[in-house]
N, C-alpha and C positions, 0 to 999 in steps of 0.2 A: 541517541540515547548516549550518555556520558561515559567516556572511556573508564575502564575499571583500572584498579590498581594491578601490575603483573604480578604482586604478591598475595592478593586476595583469593580466597578459595573459590568465591565465584568465578574469577577470572580463570583459575585453573581448571576447574571443572568445566566450564565453557569450551576451553581448549580440548581438553580429553574427549566430550561430547562429539564436537566438531570433526575431529578426527578418526574417531570409531565410526559416525555414521554420517553422511552427508545430508540426511534428512533432518537431524538437529540444526544443522546450518541453514537449511532451508526455512525450517518453523520460525528459527529465531528472527530470519529475515523477514519475515511475513507477517510476524505476530504484533507487529506494533499497534495500539489501540487507533480505532478507525480506518488503518490503512485498507483493508480489504473492502470495510463498507464504500469507501470514496473509490477505489478500483471498480467496484460493481456499478456504482451510481455514474461513472464516467460511461462504461460500456452501456448503460441505458439511456444516453444521450443527455444527462446533467453533466456536459462537459465544460462549463465556465465555473469560475469560482463563484460568482452570484448564486448560480443554480445549486452548486452543492452547498453553499452556506446555508440556503433556503430550505433545504431538506434536512440539513443536521444543524439546528438552530443552536443547539447547546454546543456545540464546536467552536473554539474562538478561532479568530482569524489567523493568529500565530500557528496553532496546531494544523490546521487545514494547510496554510501555506508548506508548514514543514513536511506533513504527509505527502503533499503531492511533488515537493523536491525528494523526498525518498522514492517514491514510485517511478519517479524520472530516472533516478540515479541508477535505480534497480532495472531499468529498461523496460518496465513495465508499462508506462504510459510517455506519450511524447507530448511535447507542448508549442502550438502553433499559435504565435502572436499575429494579429490581425491589426494594423494600422492603417487601414483603409477606412474604418469606422471610427467615429468621434463619440465617446471616447475609445481609446483603444481597446480591444479584448483580447484576452488569449482563452485560447479552446485547448482541450486535452482531448487525447484520442489513446485508446488501447492499443498496445502493439501486437503483435502474432505471439510473443512471449507472453504479455498479459493475458491474452486470449486464451492461450493453453492452461495457464494457470486459474482463470475462472472456469474452465471445462473441470479440472480438479477439484474446485472447490464447490462447485454445483454437486458433486458426486458426494463430496463429504457432507454436505447438506442434507441430501437424500439419506445418505447412512444415519446421521444424526437423528432424523426423523424416525426413520425405522428402529434403531436400535439404542440411542442414548435416552 
């Protein structure tokens, strides 16, 4: 996400909400488009770029790469390059932190099915 001007109303609102409740900060961190779908697919063994791309064909390579980097930076997935195969492959794995988030997301999906 592009940085906001520190004088913008959106920036100031984000600062107030972030300090008021950590939940707002968490929701902001996980709410990027495609981010949770990618995390879920990695947990389902679609753990290579090409597999993710085949499952999400409308997602651009650039956006998929960006989401994978964001998930890695957040500590939700780890990246494992494998140079022993030709061409080299990279596999992704969900971390324990990412797994605990998936548990919460599955509960939210059940709640959404029941009440939303």
